[in-house]
Every structure is written in C-alpha cells, then in structure tokens.
Gaussian input, Z-matrix of N, CA and C with variables (Angstrom, degrees):
# hf/3-21g

backbone

0 1
 N
 C     1     B1
 C     2     B2     1     A1
 N     3     B3     2     A2     1     D1
 C     4     B4     3     A3     2     D2
 C     5     B5     4     A4     3     D3
 N     6     B6     5     A5     4     D4
 C     7     B7     6     A6     5     D5
 C     8     B8     7     A7     6     D6
 N     9     B9     8     A8     7     D7
 C    10    B10     9     A9     8     D8
 C    11    B11    10    A10     9     D9
 N    12    B12    11    A11    10    D10
 C    13    B13    12    A12    11    D11
 C    14    B14    13    A13    12    D12
 N    15    B15    14    A14    13    D13
 C    16    B16    15    A15    14    D14
 C    17    B17    16    A16    15    D15
 N    18    B18    17    A17    16    D16
 C    19    B19    18    A18    17    D17
 C    20    B20    19    A19    18    D18
 N    21    B21    20    A20    19    D19
 C    22    B22    21    A21    20    D20
 C    23    B23    22    A22    21    D21
 N    24    B24    23    A23    22    D22
 C    25    B25    24    A24    23    D23
 C    26    B26    25    A25    24    D24
 N    27    B27    26    A26    25    D25
 C    28    B28    27    A27    26    D26
 C    29    B29    28    A28    27    D27
 N    30    B30    29    A29    28    D28
 C    31    B31    30    A30    29    D29
 C    32    B32    31    A31    30    D30
 N    33    B33    32    A32    31    D31
 C    34    B34    33    A33    32    D32
 C    35    B35    34    A34    33    D33
 N    36    B36    35    A35    34    D34
 C    37    B37    36    A36    35    D35
 C    38    B38    37    A37    36    D36
 N    39    B39    38    A38    37    D37
 C    40    B40    39    A39    38    D38
 C    41    B41    40    A40    39    D39
 N    42    B42    41    A41    40    D40
 C    43    B43    42    A42    41    D41
 C    44    B44    43    A43    42    D42
 N    45    B45    44    A44    43    D43
 C    46    B46    45    A45    44    D44
 C    47    B47    46    A46    45    D45
 N    48    B48    47    A47    46    D46
 C    49    B49    48    A48    47    D47
 C    50    B50    49    A49    48    D48
 N    51    B51    50    A50    49    D49
 C    52    B52    51    A51    50    D50
 C    53    B53    52    A52    51    D51
 N    54    B54    53    A53    52    D52
 C    55    B55    54    A54    53    D53
 C    56    B56    55    A55    54    D54
 N    57    B57    56    A56    55    D55
 C    58    B58    57    A57    56    D56
 C    59    B59    58    A58    57    D57
 N    60    B60    59    A59    58    D58
 C    61    B61    60    A60    59    D59
 C    62    B62    61    A61    60    D60
 N    63    B63    62    A62    61    D61
 C    64    B64    63    A63    62    D62
 C    65    B65    64    A64    63    D63
 N    66    B66    65    A65    64    D64
 C    67    B67    66    A66    65    D65
 C    68    B68    67    A67    66    D66
 N    69    B69    68    A68    67    D67
 C    70    B70    69    A69    68    D68
 C    71    B71    70    A70    69    D69
 N    72    B72    71    A71    70    D70
 C    73    B73    72    A72    71    D71
 C    74    B74    73    A73    72    D72
 N    75    B75    74    A74    73    D73
 C    76    B76    75    A75    74    D74
 C    77    B77    76    A76    75    D75
 N    78    B78    77    A77    76    D76
 C    79    B79    78    A78    77    D77
 C    80    B80    79    A79    78    D78
 N    81    B81    80    A80    79    D79
 C    82    B82    81    A81    80    D80
 C    83    B83    82    A82    81    D81
 N    84    B84    83    A83    82    D82
 C    85    B85    84    A84    83    D83
 C    86    B86    85    A85    84    D84
 N    87    B87    86    A86    85    D85
 C    88    B88    87    A87    86    D86
 C    89    B89    88    A88    87    D87
 N    90    B90    89    A89    88    D88
 C    91    B91    90    A90    89    D89
 C    92    B92    91    A91    90    D90
 N    93    B93    92    A92    91    D91
 C    94    B94    93    A93    92    D92
 C    95    B95    94    A94    93    D93
 N    96    B96    95    A95    94    D94
 C    97    B97    96    A96    95    D95
 C    98    B98    97    A97    96    D96
 N    99    B99    98    A98    97    D97
 C   100   B100    99    A99    98    D98
 C   101   B101   100   A100    99    D99
 N   102   B102   101   A101   100   D100
 C   103   B103   102   A102   101   D101
 C   104   B104   103   A103   102   D102
 N   105   B105   104   A104   103   D103
 C   106   B106   105   A105   104   D104
 C   107   B107   106   A106   105   D105
 N   108   B108   107   A107   106   D106
 C   109   B109   108   A108   107   D107
 C   110   B110   109   A109   108   D108
 N   111   B111   110   A110   109   D109
 C   112   B112   111   A111   110   D110
 C   113   B113   112   A112   111   D111
 N   114   B114   113   A113   112   D112
 C   115   B115   114   A114   113   D113
 C   116   B116   115   A115   114   D114
 N   117   B117   116   A116   115   D115
 C   118   B118   117   A117   116   D116
 C   119   B119   118   A118   117   D117
 N   120   B120   119   A119   118   D118
 C   121   B121   120   A120   119   D119
 C   122   B122   121   A121   120   D120
 N   123   B123   122   A122   121   D121
 C   124   B124   123   A123   122   D122
 C   125   B125   124   A124   123   D123
 N   126   B126   125   A125   124   D124
 C   127   B127   126   A126   125   D125
 C   128   B128   127   A127   126   D126
 N   129   B129   128   A128   127   D127
 C   130   B130   129   A129   128   D128
 C   131   B131   130   A130   129   D129
 N   132   B132   131   A131   130   D130
 C   133   B133   132   A132   131   D131
 C   134   B134   133   A133   132   D132
 N   135   B135   134   A134   133   D133
 C   136   B136   135   A135   134   D134
 C   137   B137   136   A136   135   D135
 N   138   B138   137   A137   136   D136
 C   139   B139   138   A138   137   D137
 C   140   B140   139   A139   138   D138
 N   141   B141   140   A140   139   D139
 C   142   B142   141   A141   140   D140
 C   143   B143   142   A142   141   D141
 N   144   B144   143   A143   142   D142
 C   145   B145   144   A144   143   D143
 C   146   B146   145   A145   144   D144
 N   147   B147   146   A146   145   D145
 C   148   B148   147   A147   146   D146
 C   149   B149   148   A148   147   D147
 N   150   B150   149   A149   148   D148
 C   151   B151   150   A150   149   D149
 C   152   B152   151   A151   150   D150
 N   153   B153   152   A152   151   D151
 C   154   B154   153   A153   152   D152
 C   155   B155   154   A154   153   D153
 N   156   B156   155   A155   154   D154
 C   157   B157   156   A156   155   D155
 C   158   B158   157   A157   156   D156
 N   159   B159   158   A158   157   D157
 C   160   B160   159   A159   158   D158
 C   161   B161   160   A160   159   D159
 N   162   B162   161   A161   160   D160
 C   163   B163   162   A162   161   D161
 C   164   B164   163   A163   162   D162
 N   165   B165   164   A164   163   D163
 C   166   B166   165   A165   164   D164
 C   167   B167   166   A166   165   D165
 N   168   B168   167   A167   166   D166
 C   169   B169   168   A168   167   D167
 C   170   B170   169   A169   168   D168
 N   171   B171   170   A170   169   D169
 C   172   B172   171   A171   170   D170
 C   173   B173   172   A172   171   D171
 N   174   B174   173   A173   172   D172
 C   175   B175   174   A174   173   D173
 C   176   B176   175   A175   174   D174
 N   177   B177   176   A176   175   D175
 C   178   B178   177   A177   176   D176
 C   179   B179   178   A178   177   D177
 N   180   B180   179   A179   178   D178
 C   181   B181   180   A180   179   D179
 C   182   B182   181   A181   180   D180
 N   183   B183   182   A182   181   D181
 C   184   B184   183   A183   182   D182
 C   185   B185   184   A184   183   D183
 N   186   B186   185   A185   184   D184
 C   187   B187   186   A186   185   D185
 C   188   B188   187   A187   186   D186
 N   189   B189   188   A188   187   D187
 C   190   B190   189   A189   188   D188
 C   191   B191   190   A190   189   D189
 N   192   B192   191   A191   190   D190
 C   193   B193   192   A192   191   D191
 C   194   B194   193   A193   192   D192
 N   195   B195   194   A194   193   D193
 C   196   B196   195   A195   194   D194
 C   197   B197   196   A196   195   D195
 N   198   B198   197   A197   196   D196
 C   199   B199   198   A198   197   D197
 C   200   B200   199   A199   198   D198
 N   201   B201   200   A200   199   D199
 C   202   B202   201   A201   200   D200
 C   203   B203   202   A202   201   D201
 N   204   B204   203   A203   202   D202
 C   205   B205   204   A204   203   D203
 C   206   B206   205   A205   204   D204
 N   207   B207   206   A206   205   D205
 C   208   B208   207   A207   206   D206
 C   209   B209   208   A208   207   D207

   B1=1.4277
   B2=1.5168
   B3=1.3674
   B4=1.5292
   B5=1.4357
   B6=1.3173
   B7=1.4923
   B8=1.5869
   B9=1.3661
   B10=1.4319
   B11=1.5576
   B12=1.3155
   B13=1.4526
   B14=1.5513
   B15=1.2987
   B16=1.4715
   B17=1.5153
   B18=1.4100
   B19=1.5109
   B20=1.4627
   B21=1.3089
   B22=1.5152
   B23=1.5249
   B24=1.2544
   B25=1.5267
   B26=1.4983
   B27=1.3510
   B28=1.4727
   B29=1.5531
   B30=1.2610
   B31=1.4618
   B32=1.5901
   B33=1.2760
   B34=1.4555
   B35=1.5012
   B36=1.3561
   B37=1.5813
   B38=1.5240
   B39=1.3182
   B40=1.4705
   B41=1.5871
   B42=1.3377
   B43=1.4185
   B44=1.5179
   B45=1.2944
   B46=1.5115
   B47=1.5358
   B48=1.2640
   B49=1.4537
   B50=1.5589
   B51=1.2720
   B52=1.3986
   B53=1.6155
   B54=1.3291
   B55=1.4436
   B56=1.4835
   B57=1.3831
   B58=1.4507
   B59=1.5117
   B60=1.2974
   B61=1.4622
   B62=1.5423
   B63=1.2640
   B64=1.3770
   B65=1.5239
   B66=1.3145
   B67=1.4943
   B68=1.5237
   B69=1.3829
   B70=1.4976
   B71=1.5292
   B72=1.3397
   B73=1.4599
   B74=1.5003
   B75=1.3033
   B76=1.4797
   B77=1.5762
   B78=1.2984
   B79=1.4241
   B80=1.5333
   B81=1.3341
   B82=1.4426
   B83=1.5755
   B84=1.3287
   B85=1.3687
   B86=1.5531
   B87=1.3833
   B88=1.4117
   B89=1.4954
   B90=1.3459
   B91=1.4488
   B92=1.5078
   B93=1.2722
   B94=1.4715
   B95=1.5094
   B96=1.3302
   B97=1.5426
   B98=1.5201
   B99=1.2790
   B100=1.4771
   B101=1.4762
   B102=1.2807
   B103=1.4790
   B104=1.5342
   B105=1.3605
   B106=1.4464
   B107=1.5272
   B108=1.2798
   B109=1.4967
   B110=1.5133
   B111=1.3013
   B112=1.4681
   B113=1.5533
   B114=1.3008
   B115=1.3889
   B116=1.5573
   B117=1.2818
   B118=1.4711
   B119=1.5269
   B120=1.3259
   B121=1.4497
   B122=1.5239
   B123=1.2880
   B124=1.5021
   B125=1.5051
   B126=1.2994
   B127=1.4665
   B128=1.5162
   B129=1.3255
   B130=1.4876
   B131=1.5209
   B132=1.3605
   B133=1.4329
   B134=1.5257
   B135=1.3778
   B136=1.4379
   B137=1.5551
   B138=1.3122
   B139=1.4354
   B140=1.4552
   B141=1.3780
   B142=1.5339
   B143=1.5103
   B144=1.2891
   B145=1.4626
   B146=1.4369
   B147=1.3079
   B148=1.4777
   B149=1.5433
   B150=1.3028
   B151=1.4467
   B152=1.5354
   B153=1.3517
   B154=1.4507
   B155=1.4721
   B156=1.3434
   B157=1.5081
   B158=1.5546
   B159=1.3697
   B160=1.4117
   B161=1.4956
   B162=1.3811
   B163=1.4405
   B164=1.5500
   B165=1.3163
   B166=1.4636
   B167=1.5615
   B168=1.2432
   B169=1.4943
   B170=1.4994
   B171=1.3171
   B172=1.5054
   B173=1.4245
   B174=1.4102
   B175=1.5319
   B176=1.4373
   B177=1.3804
   B178=1.4468
   B179=1.5867
   B180=1.2524
   B181=1.4482
   B182=1.5070
   B183=1.2794
   B184=1.5162
   B185=1.5249
   B186=1.3495
   B187=1.4821
   B188=1.5225
   B189=1.3068
   B190=1.4978
   B191=1.5067
   B192=1.3561
   B193=1.4143
   B194=1.5685
   B195=1.3151
   B196=1.4757
   B197=1.5136
   B198=1.3904
   B199=1.4076
   B200=1.4901
   B201=1.3837
   B202=1.4450
   B203=1.4833
   B204=1.2829
   B205=1.4669
   B206=1.5810
   B207=1.2162
   B208=1.4805
   B209=1.5099
   A1=109.35
   A2=113.16
   A3=115.70
   A4=112.63
   A5=113.74
   A6=121.98
   A7=111.28
   A8=114.85
   A9=120.15
   A10=111.74
   A11=115.70
   A12=119.12
   A13=106.32
   A14=115.40
   A15=123.70
   A16=106.84
   A17=113.71
   A18=116.77
   A19=103.93
   A20=115.91
   A21=124.82
   A22=106.22
   A23=116.86
   A24=124.35
   A25=109.54
   A26=114.33
   A27=117.90
   A28=110.33
   A29=119.41
   A30=121.41
   A31=117.50
   A32=114.12
   A33=119.12
   A34=112.35
   A35=112.85
   A36=120.24
   A37=107.00
   A38=115.22
   A39=118.93
   A40=106.57
   A41=114.62
   A42=121.25
   A43=109.83
   A44=116.40
   A45=120.88
   A46=106.12
   A47=116.45
   A48=121.50
   A49=110.17
   A50=117.44
   A51=127.03
   A52=106.67
   A53=117.96
   A54=122.92
   A55=117.95
   A56=118.28
   A57=120.06
   A58=110.24
   A59=114.18
   A60=122.41
   A61=110.64
   A62=120.94
   A63=125.10
   A64=110.22
   A65=115.76
   A66=121.94
   A67=111.09
   A68=115.25
   A69=116.22
   A70=114.79
   A71=116.57
   A72=122.09
   A73=109.18
   A74=119.77
   A75=123.95
   A76=107.22
   A77=117.02
   A78=117.18
   A79=115.66
   A80=116.32
   A81=122.86
   A82=112.30
   A83=116.38
   A84=117.76
   A85=114.34
   A86=112.50
   A87=116.25
   A88=114.34
   A89=117.63
   A90=120.37
   A91=107.06
   A92=122.79
   A93=124.35
   A94=113.80
   A95=112.59
   A96=119.77
   A97=109.98
   A98=115.54
   A99=119.16
   A100=114.49
   A101=117.02
   A102=122.10
   A103=107.14
   A104=115.74
   A105=119.37
   A106=107.57
   A107=115.30
   A108=120.25
   A109=107.35
   A110=113.26
   A111=124.08
   A112=106.84
   A113=118.89
   A114=123.31
   A115=107.03
   A116=119.35
   A117=122.70
   A118=107.19
   A119=115.28
   A120=120.98
   A121=110.61
   A122=118.23
   A123=122.49
   A124=113.76
   A125=121.78
   A126=122.98
   A127=110.57
   A128=114.43
   A129=116.68
   A130=112.69
   A131=117.26
   A132=118.77
   A133=106.09
   A134=114.95
   A135=116.90
   A136=115.76
   A137=118.91
   A138=123.39
   A139=111.38
   A140=117.01
   A141=121.92
   A142=108.14
   A143=122.92
   A144=123.90
   A145=117.00
   A146=119.62
   A147=125.44
   A148=110.41
   A149=119.25
   A150=124.12
   A151=112.33
   A152=118.51
   A153=124.34
   A154=114.52
   A155=117.54
   A156=117.14
   A157=106.37
   A158=115.47
   A159=118.00
   A160=108.78
   A161=116.08
   A162=121.78
   A163=108.45
   A164=113.00
   A165=123.22
   A166=110.05
   A167=115.68
   A168=122.18
   A169=109.48
   A170=119.06
   A171=124.07
   A172=118.72
   A173=116.57
   A174=117.86
   A175=110.48
   A176=113.03
   A177=120.21
   A178=105.17
   A179=117.02
   A180=123.41
   A181=110.28
   A182=115.12
   A183=118.27
   A184=108.75
   A185=117.10
   A186=118.33
   A187=106.17
   A188=113.13
   A189=120.82
   A190=104.20
   A191=117.59
   A192=122.42
   A193=113.00
   A194=114.23
   A195=114.71
   A196=106.85
   A197=116.99
   A198=122.24
   A199=105.95
   A200=118.84
   A201=119.12
   A202=108.08
   A203=112.11
   A204=117.75
   A205=110.13
   A206=113.12
   A207=111.54
   A208=112.67
   D1=132.65
   D2=179.81
   D3=-83.00
   D4=148.41
   D5=175.90
   D6=-86.36
   D7=-5.17
   D8=-175.90
   D9=-102.39
   D10=147.44
   D11=172.89
   D12=-129.71
   D13=157.81
   D14=179.17
   D15=-99.50
   D16=129.13
   D17=171.17
   D18=-131.18
   D19=170.48
   D20=175.11
   D21=-105.80
   D22=124.65
   D23=174.22
   D24=-118.67
   D25=115.30
   D26=179.80
   D27=47.54
   D28=43.26
   D29=174.57
   D30=86.66
   D31=-3.40
   D32=179.63
   D33=-117.29
   D34=134.84
   D35=177.77
   D36=-64.27
   D37=134.20
   D38=177.16
   D39=-139.82
   D40=140.00
   D41=173.92
   D42=-95.66
   D43=130.33
   D44=179.89
   D45=-134.14
   D46=164.23
   D47=175.96
   D48=-69.62
   D49=143.91
   D50=172.85
   D51=-53.05
   D52=135.46
   D53=-174.67
   D54=74.06
   D55=20.02
   D56=178.53
   D57=-78.85
   D58=139.14
   D59=-174.68
   D60=-86.79
   D61=160.05
   D62=174.58
   D63=-57.86
   D64=-44.21
   D65=176.45
   D66=-52.89
   D67=-48.27
   D68=-179.96
   D69=-61.00
   D70=-42.36
   D71=177.99
   D72=-59.40
   D73=-44.66
   D74=-179.49
   D75=-62.54
   D76=-45.32
   D77=-178.16
   D78=-68.84
   D79=-37.74
   D80=174.83
   D81=-64.99
   D82=-37.62
   D83=-179.71
   D84=-91.05
   D85=10.39
   D86=179.34
   D87=56.70
   D88=33.47
   D89=-172.67
   D90=-104.91
   D91=-0.81
   D92=-170.62
   D93=-87.20
   D94=40.29
   D95=176.09
   D96=-125.64
   D97=154.54
   D98=177.34
   D99=77.63
   D100=-172.57
   D101=-177.15
   D102=-104.67
   D103=125.10
   D104=-177.59
   D105=-161.36
   D106=163.20
   D107=171.44
   D108=-114.16
   D109=156.39
   D110=179.12
   D111=-108.08
   D112=129.76
   D113=176.19
   D114=-121.23
   D115=125.09
   D116=176.52
   D117=-118.70
   D118=122.70
   D119=176.11
   D120=56.01
   D121=35.86
   D122=177.27
   D123=88.32
   D124=-2.98
   D125=-175.85
   D126=-116.14
   D127=135.74
   D128=176.31
   D129=-71.66
   D130=133.03
   D131=179.47
   D132=-107.02
   D133=127.95
   D134=176.53
   D135=-65.77
   D136=141.52
   D137=-175.43
   D138=-51.02
   D139=-35.18
   D140=-177.18
   D141=-62.59
   D142=-17.82
   D143=-178.77
   D144=-102.06
   D145=-1.29
   D146=-176.26
   D147=-58.68
   D148=-43.38
   D149=-174.43
   D150=-70.65
   D151=-31.43
   D152=-174.90
   D153=-105.84
   D154=1.06
   D155=-177.90
   D156=-102.05
   D157=116.60
   D158=178.55
   D159=-91.53
   D160=159.27
   D161=179.78
   D162=-105.44
   D163=155.21
   D164=-175.47
   D165=-116.56
   D166=163.06
   D167=176.38
   D168=-49.48
   D169=127.51
   D170=176.84
   D171=80.61
   D172=0.92
   D173=174.87
   D174=-62.94
   D175=150.65
   D176=-179.52
   D177=-116.43
   D178=120.95
   D179=-179.11
   D180=-116.38
   D181=121.83
   D182=179.42
   D183=-122.48
   D184=138.50
   D185=170.41
   D186=-104.36
   D187=142.95
   D188=-175.68
   D189=-127.69
   D190=119.66
   D191=179.84
   D192=-71.34
   D193=139.58
   D194=177.98
   D195=-80.20
   D196=139.27
   D197=-177.16
   D198=-123.44
   D199=126.24
   D200=176.88
   D201=-90.63
   D202=158.34
   D203=177.44
   D204=155.71
   D205=-168.53
   D206=-174.33
   D207=-159.40

C-alpha cells in the first residue's frame, strides 16, 4: 500500500503523503504568503482549519488571491 495520494493543486497533479494537511501543502508549495482563500472540492476552507484538515485521494485544492478594488 502506498503512503502517497494524488491531489490537484491549482490545476496540477501533485503527490503528497497520506494524511497531509492543507497547511503542509501550502508550505511545500510556497503558497502560504499574501492574502488568499483556499477552496477544496468547491468549498471555502477557513484559515483556522488549514492545520487540521487533511486531504484525500483526488481532492482538488485551489488558492484564490484576494483582490482589492471597488
């Protein structure tokens, strides 16, 4: 049995360890800077849950930059 799972991060397939958190994916991809939201499988994940939310095989994670304006 493999300890790796395949997820999609911002449109690209990525292999990560089973039980990897959103926080870990953001750190590994050097995406944890600036203002952005995280969407997993179409749902926004609050920043307070990044550390304790683990990803599963086939999950789709997108980061969306916050844009100011009016």
